Each structure stands twice: as C-alpha cells, then as structure tokens.
C-alpha positions in Angstrom: 78.4 97.4 81.3 78.6 100.0 78.6 75.6 102.4 78.3 75.6 104.1 74.9 72.6 106.3 75.9 72.7 109.7 77.7 73.6 109.6 81.3 71.0 110.3 83.9 73.6 111.7 86.2 75.2 114.1 83.8 72.5 115.6 81.5 73.7 117.1 78.2 71.9 120.4 78.8 70.1 122.1 81.6 66.3 122.1 81.5 64.8 124.9 79.5 62.5 127.3 81.4 60.3 129.9 79.7 60.8 133.4 81.0 57.9 135.1 82.8 55.7 137.1 80.5 54.6 140.6 81.1 51.2 139.4 82.1 52.8 137.0 84.6 54.7 139.9 86.1 51.6 142.1 86.4 49.8 139.2 88.0 52.6 138.7 90.5 52.4 142.4 91.4 48.6 142.4 91.8 48.8 139.4 94.0 51.7 140.8 96.0 49.7 144.0 96.7 46.7 142.0 97.9 48.9 139.8 100.1 50.4 143.0 101.7 46.9 144.4 102.4 45.9 141.1 104.0 49.1 141.0 106.1 50.2 137.6 104.6 53.9 137.0 104.3 55.4 134.6 101.9 57.4 131.7 103.4 61.1 132.0 103.4 63.0 130.3 100.5 64.7 128.3 103.3 61.3 127.1 104.6 61.3 123.3 104.8 57.7 123.0 106.1 55.7 122.1 103.0 52.5 122.9 105.0 53.5 126.6 105.3 54.2 126.7 101.6 50.8 125.0 100.9 48.9 127.5 103.1 50.6 130.4 101.2 49.8 128.8 97.8 46.1 128.4 99.0 46.0 132.1 100.0 47.5 133.1 96.6 45.0 130.9 94.8 42.1 132.4 96.8 43.3 135.9 95.8 43.4 135.0 92.1 39.9 133.6 92.2 38.7 136.7 94.0 40.3 138.8 91.3 38.4 136.9 88.6 41.4 135.0 87.3 40.6 132.4 84.6 39.8 129.1 86.5 41.7 127.0 84.0 45.0 128.8 84.7 44.5 129.6 88.4 46.6 126.7 89.7 49.5 127.4 87.3 49.5 131.1 88.2 49.2 130.5 91.9 52.3 128.3 91.6 54.2 130.9 89.7 53.3 133.6 92.2 54.1 131.4 95.2 57.5 130.5 93.7 58.3 134.1 92.7 57.4 135.6 96.1 59.1 133.0 98.2 62.2 132.8 96.0 61.9 129.3 94.8 62.2 127.4 91.6 60.8 129.2 88.6 61.4 132.7 89.7 65.1 132.1 90.5 65.8 130.7 87.0 63.9 133.6 85.4 65.5 136.4 87.3 68.3 136.7 84.6 66.0 138.3 82.1 66.1 142.1 81.8 62.3 142.3 82.2 62.4 140.3 85.4 65.3 142.4 86.9 63.3 145.5 86.2 60.3 144.0 87.8 62.3 143.0 90.9 63.3 146.6 91.3 59.8 147.8 90.9 58.6 145.3 93.5 61.2 146.5 95.9 63.4 143.4 96.1 
C-alpha cells in the first residue's frame, strides 16, 4: 500500500526545542546550590529507576516552592531542573547554545 503522507518512522525534521532562557539558567543554579546544601544528589543519567527520578523531582519542586517560585510554573521548572541536573532530555539538547556552555562551566560541569 502506498502512503503519500509523511512517514512516522522517518520524520522530515527533528523536533524543535527552545533553548533555556537566562532566567531558567539562574533558576537551575539556585536550585543546585540548595540541593548541595541539603546533601541531595541528582540521579545519574543512566538511572533506570523512575522512583528515584521522581523523588529528586519532588525535592526540586519543594525547593522551588520554598523559594517562592510562581505556583503556575513550578512543575515546568522542576522538570527543567531535574532534567538539567541529571543530564536528561531537555538539557542535553540545549547544551549546544553558547549561553548554556558558559553556564555549564560556571556550574562546574
């Protein structure tokens, strides 16, 4: 059967991800500092246990709430921070921007 539509197996273009903003980078740094003070380590990017990633996400979310983060964006920001600090998803695709590289150096990575 001939399928004239776009293939699900071979997409025509990779998904577009927005780079992290300067405020996202500052938020990551503030959360990272608090996590260090609390002695909480991010899960490894190889971590297969979703429960460990969820516990870390919950810790990050708690920190954001304690810091007075806007309630409407706390889940989004907690996910960005969790991904960035554990080396998953969003952060990996955004590390090609000059701002992010600079931030990685500042964060000691």
